[in-house]
MARBA-3410 file (N, C-alpha, C, O; in Angstrom, 1 decimal):
263
96.9,59.1,89.5,96.9,59.2,88.1,96.7,60.7,87.7,97.3,61.1,86.7 ~ 95.8,61.4,88.4,95.5,62.7,88.0,96.8,63.6,88.2,97.1,64.5,87.4 ~ 97.6,63.3,89.3,98.8,64.1,89.5,99.8,63.8,88.4,100.5,64.7,87.9 ~ 99.9,62.6,88.0,100.9,62.2,86.9,100.5,62.9,85.6,101.3,63.3,84.9 ~ 99.2,62.9,85.4,98.7,63.5,84.1,99.0,65.0,84.1,99.4,65.5,83.1
98.8,65.6,85.3,99.0,67.1,85.4,100.5,67.4,85.2,100.9,68.3,84.5 ~ 101.4,66.5,85.8,102.8,66.7,85.7,103.3,66.5,84.2,104.1,67.3,83.7 ~ 102.7,65.5,83.6,103.0,65.3,82.2,102.6,66.5,81.3,103.3,66.9,80.4 ~ 101.4,67.0,81.6,100.9,68.2,80.8,101.7,69.4,81.0,102.0,70.1,80.1 ~ 102.2,69.6,82.3,103.1,70.7,82.6,104.4,70.6,81.8,104.9,71.6,81.3
105.0,69.4,81.8,106.2,69.1,81.1,106.1,69.4,79.6,106.9,70.0,79.0 ~ 105.0,68.9,79.0,104.7,69.1,77.6,104.6,70.6,77.3,105.1,71.1,76.3 ~ 103.8,71.3,78.2,103.6,72.7,78.0,104.9,73.5,78.1,105.2,74.4,77.4 ~ 105.8,73.1,79.0,107.1,73.7,79.2,108.0,73.5,78.0,108.7,74.4,77.5 ~ 108.0,72.3,77.4,108.7,72.0,76.2,108.3,72.8,75.1,109.1,73.4,74.3
107.0,72.9,74.9,106.4,73.7,73.7,106.8,75.1,73.9,107.1,75.8,72.9 ~ 106.7,75.7,75.1,107.0,77.1,75.3,108.5,77.4,75.1,108.8,78.4,74.5 ~ 109.3,76.4,75.5,110.7,76.6,75.3,111.1,76.5,73.8,111.9,77.3,73.3 ~ 110.5,75.6,73.1,110.7,75.5,71.7,110.3,76.7,71.0,110.9,77.2,70.0 ~ 109.1,77.3,71.4,108.6,78.5,70.7,109.6,79.7,71.0,109.9,80.4,70.0
110.1,79.8,72.2,111.1,80.9,72.5,112.3,80.7,71.7,112.9,81.7,71.2 ~ 112.9,79.5,71.6,114.1,79.3,70.9,113.9,79.6,69.4,114.7,80.2,68.7 ~ 112.7,79.2,68.8,112.4,79.4,67.4,112.3,80.9,67.2,112.8,81.5,66.2 ~ 111.6,81.6,68.1,111.5,83.1,68.0,112.8,83.8,68.1,113.0,84.7,67.3 ~ 113.7,83.3,69.0,115.0,83.9,69.1,115.9,83.7,67.8,116.5,84.7,67.3
115.8,82.5,67.3,116.6,82.2,66.0,116.0,83.0,64.9,116.8,83.5,64.0 ~ 114.7,83.3,64.8,114.1,84.1,63.8,114.6,85.5,63.8,115.0,86.1,62.8 ~ 114.7,86.1,65.0,115.2,87.4,65.2,116.7,87.5,64.8,117.1,88.4,64.0 ~ 117.5,86.6,65.3,118.9,86.6,65.1,119.2,86.4,63.6,120.1,87.1,63.0 ~ 118.5,85.4,63.0,118.7,85.1,61.6,118.4,86.3,60.7,119.1,86.6,59.8
117.2,86.9,60.9,116.8,88.0,60.1,117.7,89.2,60.2,117.8,90.0,59.3 ~ 118.3,89.4,61.4,119.2,90.5,61.6,120.6,90.2,61.1,121.3,91.1,60.6 ~ 121.1,89.0,61.2,122.5,88.7,60.9,122.8,88.8,59.4,123.8,89.4,59.0 ~ 121.9,88.3,58.5,122.2,88.3,57.1,122.4,89.7,56.5,123.4,90.0,55.9 ~ 121.4,90.7,56.7,121.7,92.0,56.1,122.9,92.7,56.8,123.6,93.4,56.1
123.1,92.5,58.1,124.2,93.1,58.8,125.5,92.6,58.3,126.4,93.4,58.1 ~ 125.6,91.3,58.2,126.9,90.7,57.7,127.2,91.2,56.2,128.3,91.4,55.9 ~ 126.1,91.3,55.4,126.3,91.7,54.0,126.8,93.1,54.0,127.8,93.5,53.3 ~ 126.3,94.0,54.9,126.7,95.4,54.9,128.1,95.5,55.4,128.9,96.3,54.9 ~ 128.4,94.8,56.5,129.8,94.9,57.1,130.8,94.4,56.0,131.9,95.1,55.9
130.6,93.4,55.3,131.5,92.9,54.3,131.6,94.0,53.2,132.7,94.2,52.7 ~ 130.5,94.6,52.8,130.5,95.6,51.7,131.3,96.8,52.1,132.2,97.3,51.4 ~ 131.1,97.3,53.4,131.8,98.5,53.8,133.3,98.2,54.0,134.1,99.1,53.6 ~ 133.6,97.0,54.4,135.0,96.7,54.6,135.7,96.6,53.2,136.8,97.1,53.1 ~ 135.0,96.0,52.2,135.6,96.0,50.9,135.8,97.3,50.3,136.8,97.6,49.6
134.9,98.2,50.5,134.9,99.5,49.9,135.9,100.5,50.6,136.7,101.2,49.9 ~ 135.9,100.4,51.9,136.7,101.4,52.7,138.1,100.8,53.0,139.1,101.5,52.7 ~ 138.2,99.6,53.5,139.5,99.1,54.0,140.3,98.5,52.8,141.5,98.7,52.7 ~ 139.6,97.7,52.0,140.3,97.1,50.8,140.4,98.1,49.7,141.4,98.2,49.1 ~ 139.3,98.7,49.3,139.2,99.6,48.2,139.9,101.0,48.4,140.2,101.7,47.5
140.1,101.4,49.7,140.7,102.6,50.0,139.9,103.8,49.9,140.4,105.0,49.9 ~ 138.6,103.7,49.9,137.7,104.9,49.8,137.7,105.6,51.2,137.7,104.9,52.2 ~ 137.6,106.9,51.1,137.5,107.6,52.4,136.1,108.0,52.7,135.7,108.1,53.9 ~ 135.3,108.3,51.7,133.9,108.6,51.9,133.1,108.1,50.7,133.5,108.0,49.6 ~ 131.8,107.6,51.0,130.9,107.2,50.0,129.6,107.9,50.2,129.0,107.8,51.3
129.1,108.7,49.3,127.8,109.4,49.4,127.9,110.3,50.7,126.9,110.6,51.3 ~ 129.1,110.9,50.9,129.3,111.8,52.1,129.4,111.1,53.4,129.5,111.8,54.4 ~ 129.5,109.8,53.5,129.6,109.0,54.7,130.9,108.3,54.8,131.4,107.7,53.9 ~ 131.5,108.4,56.0,132.8,107.7,56.3,132.5,106.3,56.7,131.4,105.8,56.8 ~ 133.6,105.5,56.9,133.5,104.1,57.3,132.8,104.0,58.6,131.9,103.1,58.7
133.2,104.8,59.6,132.5,104.7,60.9,131.0,105.0,60.8,130.2,104.4,61.5 ~ 130.7,106.0,60.0,129.3,106.4,59.8,128.5,105.3,59.2,127.3,105.1,59.5 ~ 129.1,104.6,58.2,128.4,103.5,57.6,128.1,102.4,58.6,127.1,101.8,58.6 ~ 129.1,102.1,59.5,129.0,101.1,60.5,127.9,101.5,61.5,127.1,100.6,61.9 ~ 127.8,102.8,61.8,126.8,103.2,62.7,125.4,103.0,62.1,124.5,102.6,62.7
125.3,103.4,60.8,124.1,103.2,60.1,123.6,101.7,60.1,122.5,101.4,60.4 ~ 124.6,100.8,59.9,124.3,99.4,59.8,123.8,98.9,61.2,122.8,98.2,61.2 ~ 124.4,99.3,62.3,124.0,98.9,63.6,122.6,99.4,63.9,121.7,98.7,64.4 ~ 122.4,100.7,63.8,121.2,101.4,64.2,120.0,100.9,63.3,118.9,100.7,63.8 ~ 120.3,100.7,62.0,119.2,100.2,61.1,118.7,98.9,61.5,117.5,98.5,61.3
119.5,98.1,62.2,119.1,96.7,62.6,118.0,96.9,63.7,117.1,96.0,63.8 ~ 118.0,97.9,64.5,117.0,98.1,65.5,115.6,98.3,64.9,114.6,97.9,65.5 ~ 115.6,98.9,63.7,114.3,99.2,63.1,113.9,98.2,62.1,112.7,98.0,61.9 ~ 114.8,97.5,61.5,114.5,96.5,60.5,113.8,95.3,61.1,113.0,94.6,60.4 ~ 114.0,95.1,62.4,113.3,94.0,63.1,111.9,94.3,63.4,111.1,93.4,63.7
111.6,95.6,63.4,110.2,96.1,63.8,109.3,96.0,62.6,108.1,95.8,62.8 ~ 109.8,96.3,61.4,108.9,96.5,60.3,108.3,95.2,59.7,107.4,95.2,58.9 ~ 108.8,94.0,60.2,108.3,92.7,59.6,106.9,92.3,60.0,106.1,93.1,60.5 ~ 106.7,91.0,59.8,105.4,90.5,60.1,104.8,89.8,58.8,104.8,90.4,57.8 ~ 104.2,88.7,59.0,103.6,87.9,57.9,102.1,87.9,58.0,101.5,86.9,57.5
101.5,88.9,58.6,100.0,88.8,58.8,99.3,88.9,57.4,98.2,88.3,57.3 ~ 99.9,89.6,56.4,99.2,89.7,55.1,99.2,88.3,54.4,98.3,88.0,53.7 ~ 100.3,87.5,54.7,100.3,86.1,54.1,99.2,85.3,54.7,98.6,84.5,54.1 ~ 98.9,85.5,56.0,97.8,84.8,56.7,96.5,85.2,56.1,95.6,84.3,56.0 ~ 96.3,86.5,55.8,95.1,86.9,55.2,94.8,86.3,53.8,93.7,85.8,53.6
95.8,86.3,53.0,95.7,85.7,51.7,95.4,84.2,51.7,94.7,83.6,50.9 ~ 96.0,83.5,52.7,95.8,82.1,52.9,94.3,81.8,53.3,93.7,80.8,52.9 ~ 93.8,82.7,54.2,92.5,82.5,54.7,91.5,82.7,53.5,90.5,82.0,53.4 ~ 91.8,83.6,52.6,90.9,83.9,51.5,91.0,82.7,50.5,90.0,82.2,50.0 ~ 92.2,82.2,50.2,92.5,81.2,49.3,91.8,79.8,49.7,91.2,79.1,48.9
92.0,79.6,51.0,91.5,78.3,51.5,90.0,78.3,51.9,89.5,77.2,52.2 ~ 89.4,79.4,52.0,88.0,79.5,52.4,87.8,79.6,53.9,86.7,79.7,54.4 ~ 88.9,79.7,54.7,88.8,79.9,56.1,88.3,81.3,56.5,88.0,81.5,57.7 ~ 88.2,82.2,55.6,87.8,83.5,55.9,86.3,83.5,56.4,85.9,84.3,57.2 ~ 85.5,82.5,55.9,84.1,82.4,56.3,84.0,82.4,57.8,83.1,83.0,58.4
84.8,81.6,58.5,84.8,81.5,60.0,85.1,82.8,60.6,84.5,83.1,61.7 ~ 86.0,83.5,60.1,86.4,84.8,60.7,85.4,85.9,60.5,85.4,86.9,61.3 ~ 84.6,85.8,59.5,83.5,86.8,59.3,82.5,86.8,60.4,81.7,87.8,60.5 ~ 82.4,85.8,61.2,81.4,85.7,62.3,81.9,86.5,63.5,81.0,86.7,64.4 ~ 83.1,86.9,63.6,83.6,87.6,64.7,83.1,89.1,64.7,82.9,89.6,63.6
82.9,89.7,65.9,82.3,91.0,65.9,83.4,92.1,65.7,83.2,93.3,66.0 ~ 84.5,91.8,65.0,85.5,92.7,64.7,86.0,92.5,63.3,85.9,91.3,62.8 ~ 86.4,93.5,62.6,86.9,93.3,61.2,88.0,92.3,61.1,88.9,92.3,61.9 ~ 88.0,91.6,60.0,89.0,90.5,59.8,90.4,91.1,59.7,91.4,90.6,60.4 ~ 90.6,92.2,59.0,91.9,92.8,58.8,92.4,93.3,60.1,93.6,93.1,60.4
91.6,94.0,60.9,92.0,94.5,62.2,92.3,93.4,63.2,93.3,93.4,63.9 ~ 91.5,92.3,63.1,91.7,91.2,64.1,93.0,90.5,63.8,93.7,90.2,64.8 ~ 93.3,90.2,62.6,94.6,89.6,62.2,95.8,90.4,62.7,96.8,89.8,63.2 ~ 95.7,91.7,62.5,96.9,92.5,62.9,97.0,92.6,64.4,98.1,92.4,64.9 ~ 95.9,92.8,65.1,96.0,92.9,66.6,96.4,91.6,67.2,97.1,91.6,68.2
96.0,90.5,66.6,96.4,89.2,67.1,97.9,88.9,66.9,98.5,88.2,67.7 ~ 98.5,89.4,65.9,99.9,89.1,65.5,100.9,90.2,65.8,102.1,90.0,65.6 ~ 100.4,91.4,66.3,101.3,92.5,66.5,102.1,92.4,67.8,103.2,93.0,68.0 ~ 101.7,91.5,68.8,102.4,91.4,70.1,103.9,91.1,69.9,104.7,91.8,70.6 ~ 104.3,90.1,69.1,105.7,89.8,69.0,106.5,91.0,68.5,107.7,91.3,68.9
105.9,91.8,67.6,106.6,93.0,67.1,106.8,94.1,68.1,107.8,94.8,68.2 ~ 105.8,94.2,69.0,105.9,95.2,70.1,107.0,94.7,71.1,107.7,95.6,71.6 ~ 107.1,93.4,71.3,108.1,92.9,72.2,109.5,93.2,71.6,110.4,93.6,72.3 ~ 109.6,93.0,70.3,110.9,93.2,69.6,111.2,94.7,69.6,112.4,95.1,69.8 ~ 110.2,95.6,69.4,110.4,97.0,69.5,111.0,97.4,70.8,111.9,98.2,70.9
110.3,96.9,71.9,110.8,97.2,73.2,112.2,96.7,73.5,113.0,97.4,74.1 ~ 112.5,95.5,73.0,113.9,95.0,73.2,114.9,95.8,72.4,115.9,96.1,73.0 ~ 114.6,96.1,71.2,115.5,96.9,70.4,115.7,98.3,70.9,116.8,98.9,70.9 ~ 114.6,98.9,71.5,114.7,100.2,72.1,115.6,100.2,73.3,116.5,101.1,73.5 ~ 115.5,99.2,74.2,116.3,99.0,75.3,117.8,98.8,74.9,118.7,99.4,75.5
118.0,98.0,73.9,119.3,97.8,73.4,119.9,99.0,72.8,121.1,99.4,73.1 ~ 119.1,99.8,72.1,119.6,101.0,71.5,119.9,102.1,72.6,120.9,102.8,72.5 ~ 119.1,102.1,73.7,119.4,103.0,74.8,120.7,102.7,75.4,121.5,103.7,75.8 ~ 121.0,101.5,75.6,122.3,101.1,76.2,123.5,101.5,75.3,124.5,102.1,75.8 ~ 123.4,101.2,74.0,124.5,101.5,73.1,124.6,103.0,72.7,125.6,103.4,72.2
123.5,103.7,73.0,123.6,105.1,72.7,124.6,105.8,73.5,125.2,106.9,73.1 ~ 125.0,105.3,74.6,126.0,105.8,75.5,127.4,105.8,74.8,128.2,106.7,74.9 ~ 127.6,104.7,74.0,128.9,104.5,73.4,128.9,105.1,72.0,129.9,105.6,71.5 ~ 127.7,105.1,71.3,127.7,105.6,69.9,127.4,107.1,69.9,127.7,107.8,68.9 ~ 126.9,107.7,71.0,126.8,109.1,71.1,125.6,109.7,70.5,125.6,110.9,70.2
124.5,108.9,70.3,123.3,109.5,69.8,122.2,109.7,70.9,122.3,109.0,71.9 ~ 121.3,110.5,70.7,120.3,110.9,71.7,119.3,109.8,72.0,118.7,109.3,71.0 ~ 119.1,109.5,73.3,118.0,108.5,73.6,116.6,109.0,73.2,115.8,108.2,72.8 ~ 116.4,110.3,73.3,115.1,110.9,72.9,114.9,110.7,71.4,113.8,110.5,71.0 ~ 115.9,110.9,70.7,115.8,110.7,69.2,115.5,109.3,68.9,114.7,109.0,68.0
116.2,108.4,69.6,115.9,107.0,69.4,114.5,106.6,69.7,113.9,105.8,69.0 ~ 113.9,107.2,70.8,112.5,107.0,71.1,111.6,107.4,70.0,110.6,106.7,69.6 ~ 111.8,108.6,69.5,111.0,109.2,68.4,111.2,108.3,67.1,110.2,108.1,66.4 ~ 112.4,107.8,66.9,112.6,107.0,65.7,111.9,105.7,65.8,111.4,105.2,64.8 ~ 111.9,105.1,67.0,111.1,103.8,67.2,109.6,104.0,67.0,109.0,103.1,66.5
109.1,105.2,67.4,107.7,105.5,67.2,107.4,105.5,65.7,106.4,105.0,65.2 ~ 108.3,106.2,64.9,108.1,106.2,63.4,108.2,104.8,62.8,107.5,104.5,61.9 ~ 109.1,104.0,63.4,109.2,102.6,62.9,108.0,101.8,63.1,107.6,101.0,62.3 ~ 107.3,102.0,64.3,106.1,101.3,64.6,104.9,101.8,63.7,104.1,101.0,63.3 ~ 104.9,103.1,63.3,104.0,103.5,62.3,104.2,102.9,61.0,103.3,102.5,60.3
105.5,102.7,60.7,105.9,102.0,59.4,105.4,100.6,59.4,105.0,100.1,58.4 ~ 105.4,99.9,60.6,104.9,98.6,60.7,103.4,98.5,60.3,103.0,97.6,59.7 ~ 102.7,99.5,60.8,101.2,99.6,60.5,101.0,99.8,59.0,100.2,99.1,58.3 ~ 101.8,100.7,58.4,101.7,100.9,56.9,102.1,99.7,56.1,101.4,99.3,55.2 ~ 103.1,99.0,56.6,103.6,97.8,55.9,102.4,96.7,55.9,102.2,96.1,54.9
101.8,96.6,57.0,100.6,95.6,57.1,99.5,96.1,56.2,98.9,95.3,55.5 ~ 99.2,97.4,56.3,98.0,97.9,55.5,98.2,97.6,54.0,97.3,97.2,53.3 ~ 99.4,97.9,53.5,99.7,97.6,52.1,99.6,96.1,51.8,99.0,95.8,50.8 ~ 100.1,95.3,52.7,100.0,93.9,52.5,98.6,93.4,52.5,98.2,92.5,51.8 ~ 97.8,94.0,53.4,96.4,93.6,53.5,95.6,93.9,52.3,94.7,93.2,51.9
95.9,95.1,51.7,95.2,95.5,50.4,95.7,94.5,49.3,94.8,94.1,48.5 ~ 96.9,94.2,49.2,97.4,93.3,48.2,96.9,91.9,48.4,96.8,91.1,47.4 ~ 96.7,91.5,49.6,96.2,90.1,49.8,94.8,89.8,49.2,94.5,88.7,49.0 ~ 94.1,90.9,48.9,92.8,90.7,48.3,92.9,90.1,46.8,91.9,89.7,46.3 ~ 94.1,90.1,46.3,94.3,89.5,45.0,94.0,88.0,45.0,93.8,87.4,44.0
94.0,87.5,46.3,93.6,86.1,46.4,92.2,85.8,46.1,91.8,84.6,45.8 ~ 91.3,86.8,46.1,89.9,86.7,45.6,89.9,86.4,44.1,88.9,85.8,43.7 ~ 90.9,86.8,43.4,90.9,86.7,42.0,91.9,85.6,41.5,91.7,85.0,40.4 ~ 93.0,85.5,42.2,94.1,84.6,41.8,94.6,83.8,42.9,94.9,84.3,44.0 ~ 94.7,82.5,42.7,95.1,81.5,43.7,96.5,81.7,44.2,96.8,81.4,45.3
97.4,82.2,43.3,98.8,82.4,43.6,99.1,83.8,44.1,100.2,84.3,43.7 ~ 98.3,84.4,44.9,98.5,85.7,45.3,99.7,85.8,46.3,100.3,86.9,46.5 ~ 100.1,84.7,46.8,101.3,84.6,47.6,102.5,85.2,46.9,103.3,85.9,47.6 ~ 102.7,85.0,45.6,103.8,85.5,44.9,103.8,87.0,44.9,104.9,87.6,44.9 ~ 102.7,87.7,44.8,102.6,89.1,44.8,103.1,89.7,46.1,103.9,90.7,46.1
102.8,89.0,47.2,103.3,89.5,48.5,104.8,89.3,48.7,105.5,90.1,49.3 ~ 105.3,88.2,48.1,106.7,87.9,48.1,107.5,89.0,47.3,108.5,89.5,47.8 ~ 107.0,89.4,46.2,107.6,90.5,45.4,107.5,91.8,46.2,108.5,92.5,46.2 ~ 106.4,92.0,46.8,106.3,93.3,47.6,107.4,93.3,48.7,108.0,94.3,48.9 ~ 107.6,92.2,49.4,108.6,92.1,50.4,110.0,92.3,49.9,110.8,93.0,50.5
110.3,91.8,48.7,111.6,92.0,48.1,111.9,93.5,47.8,113.0,94.0,48.0 ~ 110.8,94.1,47.3,110.9,95.6,47.0,111.1,96.4,48.3,111.9,97.3,48.3 ~ 110.4,96.0,49.3,110.5,96.7,50.6,111.9,96.5,51.2,112.5,97.4,51.7 ~ 112.5,95.3,51.0,113.9,95.1,51.5,114.9,96.1,50.9,115.8,96.5,51.6 ~ 114.7,96.4,49.7,115.6,97.3,49.0,115.3,98.8,49.3,116.2,99.6,49.6
114.0,99.1,49.2,113.6,100.5,49.3,113.3,101.0,50.7,113.0,102.2,51.0 ~ 113.4,100.1,51.7,113.3,100.5,53.1,114.6,101.0,53.7,114.6,101.7,54.8 ~ 115.7,100.7,53.1,117.0,101.1,53.6,117.6,100.0,54.5,118.5,100.2,55.2 ~ 117.0,98.8,54.5,117.5,97.7,55.3,118.8,97.1,54.7,119.7,96.8,55.5 ~ 118.9,97.1,53.4,120.1,96.5,52.8,121.2,97.5,52.6,122.4,97.2,52.9
120.9,98.7,52.2,121.9,99.8,52.0,121.2,101.1,52.4,120.0,101.3,52.2 ~ 122.0,102.1,52.8,121.4,103.5,53.0,120.9,104.0,51.7,121.5,103.9,50.6 ~ 119.7,104.6,51.7,119.1,105.0,50.5,119.7,106.2,49.8,119.5,106.5,48.6 ~ 120.6,106.9,50.6,121.3,108.0,49.9,122.4,107.5,49.0,123.1,108.4,48.3 ~ 122.6,106.2,48.9,123.6,105.7,48.0,122.9,105.6,46.6,123.6,105.4,45.6
121.6,105.7,46.5,121.0,105.8,45.2,121.5,107.0,44.4,121.7,108.1,45.0 ~ 121.7,106.9,43.1,122.0,108.0,42.3,121.0,109.1,42.5,119.8,108.8,42.6 ~ 121.4,110.4,42.4,120.4,111.5,42.7,119.3,111.4,41.7,118.2,111.8,42.0 ~ 119.5,111.0,40.4,118.5,110.9,39.4,117.5,109.8,39.7,116.4,109.8,39.1 ~ 117.8,108.9,40.6,116.9,107.8,40.9,116.3,107.8,42.3,115.5,106.9,42.7
116.6,108.8,43.1,116.1,108.9,44.5,114.6,109.1,44.5,114.0,108.9,45.6 ~ 114.1,109.6,43.5,112.6,109.8,43.4,111.9,108.5,43.6,110.7,108.4,44.1 ~ 112.5,107.4,43.3,111.9,106.0,43.4,111.5,105.7,44.8,110.4,105.4,45.1 ~ 112.5,105.8,45.7,112.2,105.5,47.1,111.5,106.6,47.8,110.7,106.3,48.8 ~ 111.6,107.8,47.4,110.9,108.9,48.0,109.4,108.9,47.7,108.6,109.5,48.4
109.1,108.2,46.6,107.6,108.2,46.2,106.9,107.0,46.8,105.7,106.8,46.6 ~ 107.6,106.2,47.7,106.9,105.1,48.4,107.0,105.4,49.9,107.8,106.2,50.3 ~ 106.2,104.7,50.7,106.3,104.9,52.2,107.4,104.0,52.8,107.6,104.0,54.0 ~ 108.1,103.2,52.0,109.0,102.1,52.5,110.1,102.7,53.3,110.6,102.1,54.2 ~ 110.6,103.9,52.9,111.8,104.5,53.5,111.4,104.9,55.0,112.4,105.1,55.8
110.2,105.0,55.3,109.7,105.3,56.7,109.9,104.1,57.6,109.9,104.3,58.8 ~ 110.2,102.9,57.1,110.3,101.7,57.9,111.6,101.7,58.6,111.7,101.5,59.8 ~ 112.7,101.9,57.9,114.1,101.7,58.4,115.0,102.9,58.2,115.5,103.4,59.1 ~ 115.0,103.4,57.0,115.9,104.5,56.6,115.6,105.8,57.4,116.5,106.4,58.0 ~ 114.3,106.1,57.4,113.9,107.3,58.1,114.2,107.3,59.6,114.8,108.2,60.1
113.7,106.2,60.3,114.0,106.2,61.7,115.5,106.2,62.0,116.0,106.8,63.0 ~ 116.3,105.5,61.1,117.8,105.5,61.4,118.4,106.9,61.2,119.2,107.3,61.9 ~ 117.9,107.6,60.2,118.4,109.0,59.9,118.1,109.9,61.1,118.9,110.7,61.5 ~ 116.9,109.8,61.7,116.5,110.6,62.8,117.3,110.2,64.1,117.8,111.1,64.8 ~ 117.5,108.9,64.3,118.2,108.5,65.5,119.6,108.9,65.5,120.2,109.2,66.5
120.2,108.9,64.3,121.6,109.3,64.1,121.8,110.8,64.0,123.0,111.3,63.9 ~ 120.7,111.6,64.1,120.8,113.1,64.1,121.0,113.7,62.7,121.3,114.8,62.6 ~ 120.7,112.9,61.7,120.9,113.4,60.3,119.6,114.0,59.8,119.6,114.7,58.7 ~ 118.5,113.9,60.5,117.3,114.6,60.3,117.1,115.6,61.4,117.3,115.3,62.6 ~ 116.7,116.8,61.0,116.3,117.8,62.1,114.9,117.4,62.6,114.2,116.5,62.1
114.6,118.0,63.7,113.3,117.8,64.3,112.1,118.2,63.4,111.1,117.6,63.3 ~ 112.4,119.3,62.7,111.4,119.7,61.7,111.2,118.7,60.6,110.0,118.4,60.2 ~ 112.3,118.1,60.1,112.2,117.1,59.1,111.5,115.9,59.6,110.7,115.2,58.9 ~ 111.7,115.5,60.8,111.1,114.4,61.5,109.6,114.6,61.5,108.8,113.7,61.2 ~ 109.1,115.8,62.0,107.7,116.1,62.0,107.1,116.0,60.7,105.9,115.6,60.5
107.8,116.5,59.7,107.3,116.5,58.3,107.1,115.0,57.8,106.0,114.7,57.3 ~ 108.1,114.2,58.1,107.9,112.8,57.7,106.9,112.1,58.5,106.2,111.1,58.0 ~ 106.7,112.5,59.8,105.6,111.9,60.6,104.2,112.2,60.0,103.3,111.4,59.9 ~ 104.1,113.5,59.5,102.9,113.9,58.8,102.7,113.1,57.5,101.5,112.7,57.2 ~ 103.7,112.9,56.7,103.7,112.1,55.5,103.2,110.6,55.9,102.4,110.0,55.1
103.7,110.1,57.0,103.4,108.7,57.4,101.9,108.6,57.7,101.2,107.7,57.3 ~ 101.3,109.7,58.3,99.9,109.7,58.6,99.1,109.7,57.3,98.0,109.1,57.3 ~ 99.5,110.5,56.4,98.8,110.5,55.1,98.8,109.1,54.4,97.8,108.7,53.9 ~ 100.0,108.4,54.5,100.1,107.1,53.9,99.1,106.1,54.7,98.5,105.2,54.1 ~ 99.0,106.3,56.0,98.1,105.4,56.7,96.6,105.6,56.3,95.9,104.7,56.1
96.2,106.9,56.1,94.9,107.2,55.6,94.7,106.6,54.2,93.6,106.1,53.9 ~ 95.7,106.8,53.3,95.6,106.3,51.9,95.5,104.8,51.9,94.7,104.2,51.2 ~ 96.3,104.1,52.8,96.3,102.7,52.8,94.9,102.2,53.4,94.4,101.1,53.0 ~ 94.4,102.9,54.4,93.1,102.5,54.9,92.0,102.6,53.9,91.1,101.7,53.8 ~ 92.1,103.6,53.0,91.1,103.7,51.9,91.3,102.6,50.9,90.3,102.0,50.5
92.5,102.2,50.7,92.8,101.1,49.7,92.3,99.8,50.3,91.7,99.0,49.5 ~ 92.4,99.6,51.6,91.9,98.4,52.2,90.4,98.3,52.1,89.8,97.3,51.8 ~ 89.7,99.4,52.4,88.3,99.5,52.3,87.8,99.2,50.9,86.8,98.4,50.8 ~ 88.4,99.8,49.9,87.9,99.5,48.5,88.2,98.1,48.1,87.3,97.5,47.5 ~ 89.4,97.6,48.3,89.8,96.3,47.8,89.0,95.2,48.5,88.6,94.2,47.9
88.8,95.3,49.8,88.1,94.3,50.5,86.6,94.3,50.2,85.9,93.3,50.2 ~ 86.1,95.5,50.0,84.7,95.6,49.6,84.4,94.9,48.2,83.5,94.2,48.1 ~ 85.3,95.2,47.3,85.2,94.5,46.0,85.4,93.0,46.1,84.8,92.2,45.5 ~ 86.5,92.7,46.9,86.8,91.3,47.0,85.7,90.5,47.7,85.4,89.3,47.3 ~ 85.1,91.0,48.7,84.0,90.3,49.5,82.8,90.1,48.6,82.1,89.1,48.7
82.5,91.0,47.7,81.4,90.8,46.7,81.7,89.5,45.9,80.8,88.7,45.6 ~ 82.9,89.4,45.4,83.3,88.2,44.6,83.3,87.0,45.5,82.9,85.9,45.0 ~ 83.8,87.1,46.7,83.9,85.9,47.6,82.5,85.4,47.9,82.3,84.2,47.9 ~ 81.6,86.3,48.2,80.2,85.9,48.5,79.5,85.3,47.3,78.8,84.3,47.4 ~ 79.8,85.9,46.1,79.1,85.3,44.9,79.6,83.9,44.6,78.9,83.1,44.1
80.9,83.7,44.9,81.4,82.3,44.7,80.9,81.3,45.7,80.7,80.1,45.4 ~ 80.5,81.8,46.9,80.0,80.9,47.9,78.5,80.7,47.8,77.9,79.9,48.5 ~ 77.9,81.4,46.8,76.4,81.3,46.7,76.0,80.1,46.0,74.8,79.9,45.8
END
C-alpha cells in the first residue's frame, strides 16, 4: 500500500509540474506573440503596402530588427507581484506576512523574481544565437539585459508603492491595471518611442518606463553609444533610489492606517 501511495503521489506531482511548465510556456509565448504580430502587421502595411522607405529614420529591416530584439526585453520587465501585494492588503492576509523577519515588499519580490530571471537567461541565450545572423554585439546584448533587469526592479518598486492605495481604496487593482497599460505604451514594447512626435517625446523621457524595453533595445542594436548607456544606467539608479523612498513613505503611512483599522 505504501508503494502504491508513493507511486500515485509521484504521478500527481509529475502531472502538476508538467501542467505548470506548459502554462508557463503558453504565458511567455502569448505575451510575446501579440505585440510582435501587431508590429509585424503595422510595418508591413506601412512599408510594403504603403510604399514608405523610412519612418522616423528607420527602414523596414531596422523596424523588424527592433521588433525582434525588443521581444527579448519585454518578457523580462513583467511580473504581477504588485497585484499580489494589493490583494494581501485588501484581504487582510498582510497580517500573516508581517510576522516574517524580512520586509513584506522585499519578500514578495524575491519569492516571485525567479521566473523572470529564468526568462532573462533564456532570452539572453536566444539573443546570443541570433546575434550571429542579425549582426549585433553579444557584449552589448549582455549590457542591455542588465539594464532590462534593473528596469524589472523599478517596475516592481513603482507597483509596490501604488499597491498601498489598497489601504484606502478596495479597488486599487484598477490603478495597477492603468499603470500597466501606460507602461505598455511608454516602455517601447508596442512601438519604438522615437515614433513619438518630437514635441511629445518629453512624455516618455520623463518616466523610467523607457528603460524597460526601448533603452535596452537601442543599446543592443548599437543605436546608443557606450557613454549614453552609462548615462542611462545612472538615471536608472536614481529612479531606484527615488522609488525606494516612495515605497518607504507610502508603506509607512499605509501601515499606520492598516494597524488603526485592526485595532
